[in-house]
N, C-alpha and C positions, 0 to 999 in steps of 0.2 A: 435376433442379434443379442448377444449377452453383454453384459457390463459389470465391471468393477467400477464400484465409486470409492474414494478414498476423503473422507472427511475428519472432523473435530467433534462434532455435536453429540455428546453423551447421551443428551434427551431421548436417541433414539431407542435406548435401552429401557426407556419408561413404556409400559403398556398403554396403550392408546392416547400416546402424546401426538402434538400436531406434526410433531416430526416423522414419526409413525404413520400417520394416516396420509402424510404427503408421499412418503416411499410406496406406499401400497398403491398409489395413484400413478407414481413411475412405473413401475412395475407391471402394469397393465399393457406399456408400450414395448416391452422387451419379454425375450424368452426367458432369461435369468438375471435376478440382479444380485451380486454380493456387495454389501458396505462395509467397508473396514474404518475403523475408529480409533483415532488414536486416545491411549488411556492407560494411566499407571496402574500397574497391580495393587490390589488392595485385597490380602490374605483373608481377612474377615468378610469381606462380602465381593469376592471375585467374579466378574460379569463373565458369562458364557456365552458362546454362541447362540443368537437368538433368530429364530424363523418367525418371520414377521407376517409372510402371507404364503401362498402354494409355491412362489417363485421368488422371494425376496429373503435374504438372509444379513444378519447383521453380524460383522465379528469384530471383537475387542482387541487390540494388540497385546492387552494387558503387560504393558513394558515395564521393566524395573527403573529406567529411568526416561526422563523425556529426550535424552541423548539417542536412545534406541527405538525413538518413534518411526522414523523414517525405515531404518532394518527390519524392525520386525512387522511393519506393514509389507514391505516388499517379499518377505518370505511366507506372508500369508497369500498375495498374489501369486507366489509361485504355486501354491498347493490347490487353488482353486481355477486357475486359468487353462483356457485351451486357446487353440487357434482363432476362434471366431469371437473372441471379446473384444470389447473398447474398454479403456481405463479412462475415467473422468475422475478430476481433482478438484477439490471444492478452493484452492488458492494457487497461487504461483510462488509460494513460498515453500513450507515443509512438505506439505501433502505434493506441492509441485515436482519437489525431486522425487517422491515415489514414484511419480508418473513417468520420469525421465528415466529411472532405473528400469521400469517395465516396457518401455519402448525400445530400450539400448539392448537388453538382455533378452527379453521375452519377445520381442518382435511386435507388440501390440498398439494399436493407433492410440494418440495420445490428445484428449480433450481437457482443455484447463478452463475453469471457472474465475472469472475476477469480480469479485465484490467492493472491492477498495480501490479508490483514485489514487494509486501507488505513483502517479507521475505529476501529483499534486505538489506545489512549493513547499508546504509545510509537513510532507510525509516523510523525505529523508531526513530533515531537520530536527525529527521529535526524539531520535534516539539512535545509539549505533547500530542497534539489531536493524532497524529499519533500513540504514544505509546499506548494511549488508543484504537485507531482503529485497531491495532495490536493483542490486547488481544481479541477483539470483533471478528474481522476474525476468530479467531482460532475456537471461539464457533460455529461460523456461518456456516463454513465450514463442521466442524463436524457433525453440526445439518443438512447438506444440502443432499437431495437426490441423487444429481448429481451437477456437477461443469463443466463450460465450461471456458476455459483460453486461451488467446493470443499467446501463446510462450510455447516452449517446456521447456525453461527455468522455466517458472511457475509453470509449472505440477511437475516438477521434485522437486520443493521447498515445496509444499503443499501437497504432495502424504502420508506424514505421518499424515494431517486431513483428506484426503478423497482419498477413491479408485475409484471411476466413476467420472473420469476427462476426457473432450474432448478438445483436441486444435483444435482451429478454429481462425486464424488469422483474424485481420480486414481488411474488404474489402476495395481496393485502386481503385479510379476512375481516369483516368488519359486520357487527350487526344492526340489523336495520332497525333503528328506534328514534324517536321523536328527540329532535335536539332543545331540549327543555334543561333549564337551569335547576336545581337543587334548592328549596326555600333557605336551607341553613347558609347557602354561599351566595344569596342575592346581593349582599351589601359588602361583598368582600372582592376587592381587586387581586386577581388570581391569575399569576404568571405561571405556565407548566413548562417543564421539558421531559422528556421519556427517552431513557438511554442507558448503555451502559457506562458505570462511573469509572473511566479510564482516561490516561492522559489525553489520548488524541480527541476527546470530546470537549477538553478546554473548559470545564464547568466553573473556574475562577473566574473567565472573563463575564460569563452569566451572572455569578454570585456578586462580582464587583460593579457590575451595572444595575444589578437589583440593587444595592447598597444605596446609589442616587436615587433610584426610585424612592425606596422605603421613606427617605428622608423629605421627600416631597407628599408622598401617599403612605401615612404610617399604618394603615391599614391593608396595605398591602401584602399578598403572601405568595412564596415561590414555592412551589410543589414540585420535588424533583423525583420521578418515578425511575425506579433500575437500581442497581446493586452493582459492585465492582471493587477492584483492588483499590483504590483511591478513595473508597468511601470513608474512611477514617480520617484520612488527611483533607478531605472536603469540610468534614465535619468539624473539623479544628478550626480549619479556616473561617469557616462559618462563625464559630465565637469568639476568634480573634476580631471579627467585624462588628461584633455585637449584635448578630442577627439569628441568634441561636432559636427565638420563639417567632420568627419571620418566615424561615426556610424550614420545609418540611421535608423530609427523606423518607419517602413512603417505601422503599425497598421494591422489587418484584410484586406486580399486581395482575389477577387475572380480571380485574374490573376496571379495565382503561376506560372504556365507555364513560364511566362516572367522571372520571377524571378530564376527558376531553370534554364532555357536557359544561362542565363547571369552571372552565379557564376561560380568561378573557383573552389571553396571547398565548400563542406559543411561540418558544423561543429555541434555536439550536445554534450553538456557537462552534460546531465541530471542527478541528482544524483540518480534517479531509474526510470525506464520507465517498462511499461508492453511491448509495443510493438515497437512503432517509427516509425508511418506511414509516418513522412516527409521524415525520412530517405531513407525509401522504393521509396517514389516519386522522391528523388535528385540522387539516383543512378539510377533511371530509365532513367533519362536523362543524364547519363553518367558521374557524378560529383564525383571526388576523396572524401573518406569519411572520417572524423577526428571524432573518436566517443568516449563516456564513457563506461567503461565497464557495461552497462547494455542495456536492451531491445533486438533489434535484433542483436544487437554486438555479436560477436560469435557463433550465430547460423544460422543467413542468411549471415552474412558479417565476415569473418573471418579476423583475425589480421594478418597483414602481408601481405595477400592475396587480399581481397577486401575490407580491410579498415585498418587504423592506429589506434588503442586501446590505450586509456590512462585511468587511474584513473581518477575520476569525480573531483578530485580537485587538481590535479596534473597540475599546470599551466605551468610549465616550459615543459612538454611532448607536450601539446597542441601547444606551441609556436612552439617546435622543429620539430613536423610533419608539421606544417603549412611551416615551412621553406624548409623543404625537398621538400616539393610539387613545392613549387616555384623557388627553385633552381634547381631542375631536371625536366625539362620537358619529359623525356621517362618515369619516374617514374610516372609523374602526369597522361600523357596518360595511362599508364600500370593500374593504380589503379583507373580510371574512366571506364577503359574497364570492368575490372573485376568486378566491382561494379554492372554494367548494367548487365553483365550477371548472376550474382548472383540474381538480383531484376527479370529480365526476368524469369527466372527458376521458381523463388519464385511467381511471380504474374501466371504464365501460368502452375499452377500445375494440373488445370482440376477443381479443387474443385468447385464445386456448391457452392457457399457461401450462399445463402437463404434456399437452401436445407439441407444442413449440419446444419445450425443455427436449423431450425425446428425439424429434427432427433435428435439434442441435448436435446432441450426441450422436444419433445416428450417421450424420452426415459427414461426421469424423472419417469414416470409412472411406469416404470418397475422396480425401484429401490425403490418405495416407498410401504410400508404396511398399509394398512386401518385398525387403530385401535382405539379403543374408547378413549374417552378424558382422563381417568384415565391411561391407558398405554401410551399415547402419554406425559402426564405430567412427567410419570418415567422417559421417554427416555429422555426427557428436563433436567429433573433433573440430569440425571447421566451423560450428555453430558456438562451441565454446570459446574457439580463439576469436571469433566473431565480438562477442557479447562482452567480455571481459577486458574492458579498456585498460585498467591498472595492470593485467597480466601484461599486454602487449607493451605499455609502456616501461615494464621493468626489463623485458625482452630486447627492446630498441635502446633501451639506456645501457644496458650491458654491452652490447653490437657498438654502440658508439665509443663506449672506455677502449674496449677490445681493439677498435679503429686509430684511438687515441696514442695507445701503449706501442701497437705494432709499428705504426707511421714512426714513432719517435725514434724506435731502434732501426728502421730501414734509412732514413734520413741521417742518422747519427752513424751508426755501423758502416751501412753499405754505400751511402752518399759522400760519407765523410764531412758533412755539415757540423759547424759546432753545435754543442747540443742544446744551448740557449736559442739560438735560431731553430733548430730543429724542434725545440719544445713549442716555439711559437708557431710554426707550421703545422705541426701536429695537431696542435689547440682548434685552428681552423677550420683544417680538414676534417678533424672530429665534428665541429660544429656545425659544418655544413652536411654531414652525413646525418647527425642527429635532428638537426631538422628538417630535413627530408623525411625521415621514418616519423619523426613526431606527426608531421602534417599529415602525412599521405597513409602511414599504416597504423599509427594511434588514434589521430582524431579523424582520419576518413575525411580530411578537407581538400577536394581536388580543384578547388578554385584557383587559378592563376593571378587574377587580375589584382590581388591584393598582397602579392607574395613578397615584394620587397619591404613593405612595411610590416608584413609578418616577420620577415629574417631581423629585421632591425629590432624589433620588441626582443626577437629572440635573445641576439645578441645582448642587450642590456638585463636582460633575466638571468644569462650565463654570468655575466660580470657580478651581479648582485650576488649569484650562487657561491661565486669564488669567495667575494667578500664575506658574504655570512658564514661559510666554511671556515674561513680562518680567523674570524673572531670566535666562533665557537670554539675551536681547537684550542685557541689561545686561553678561552676562560676555563675550558674543562682543566687543561694542563697546569696554568698559572695560577689559577684562583681555586680550582678543588682538587687539585692534585691528581689527576686521573692519569691513568696510562696514555702514552700521545696516541698508538694505533687504537686503542678503545675511544678515545677522545676524537680521531678521526671517524670510526666507524659510526657513531654517535651523531657527530656533524653530516656525514655523507647520508644518513637516513632523514634526519632533519632536513635537509637541501633537497633531497630526492621528492618529498612531499611538497615541501614549497615551491618547486620547480612546476609540479604536477598540477597544483592548483594555479599558478599564474598562467601556464599553458593554455588551461580549460577554461579561465576567466577573463583573460585578456587577449589571447592569441586567436587560439582555433574556436571560439565561442560562439559558432552559428547557431 
């Protein structure tokens, strides 16, 4: 079987890199493998198609803009594919959309990999882009033929979208060395984290917790290994807290073992995490773990047994747990040993990572049904409608509005009812239609036992919507001087979002 893989890791073009070596191992299980990588065109150092091994090639998109990544990757797919290919994508977001296009237009089986806990409560709240990615992910996962995730936690969170899910954690490579501390670090209390310096890693919380520790233990040092777009902001934050001589930004390092050996505590404050490879590595070196409730926390490392776990935004909890470790040597030793035992058990599970990865990809063909374009398009349309709740909300809202206006006309012109009475009747008829559509079509809530309570709440929200609409129109026209038609459009859009939020949070919130 042949495979097309869509990804974003540009290290694939670096000779003898770990990524290249990994792909060579993957290629041993496939007849042919083409890896397409998102990248922007660089006229001075343009990346070209690279042959990595006898049957593995890497193709750069060389896009003029990030906006063209998906389309450029799809064009490369069209050039290299044949009917015996499977497409695997590295995420359910942008590369996932390339996979959707290849399944729809080229008729290829779609395998999706999920490395992020996209159902975590902090994922969607981080940014507007993440909110959009969440809705795209639901669609991509429903449309996929098979899904590979990196933890049992993620599998359980997305089982509503896909039934063909394989759990395969990320492979961890560590050097077998004695866990001995360097003499230069013997008298220093050293806290460590290893991660990308991005918003989702929530390092402000870790730094604020360290501020508390630094006041009690002036000799303490916080080593942050990694780099990213938030580094400059974090460095300014450290200076603001007066910690510039105690927080070390080490950048990316090839000698991670040294940092793990010389740490007293490993801390991870990620808002969300798919797996947490650095946490596993730190545990392998016998370090006490203080983790946020995400990734491997609770799955590999149990709270109170092999880790101390906090909510990601609970600065006081992180500071308290660091103090526990520093003030109780027996606890520190016990937590470190328990973490190492859990890591050893996990790393020595006997799983052949490359074989398992290849099996997950190859099994995709078993879940895929070859069909003509019309059948594929109908399947696409059905999945699209089922996934995008807000689209259903808009369509059903328009339908209820049409019922309102048309029934007003019929009651007044055909039945001869006074227009104010007709307006009241039309309002209640549209309200019943709208409630039914929102309940059964938009939010897919088929339960009947609480329907009368739901309708009561729905009625209150409808009245609140009318009041909000009236107030906004009045303010826009009288206070701001906006044209009354435009004022109504503005108010209508606001009420639409307001009602959607109320429906989702307080009525159909199963």
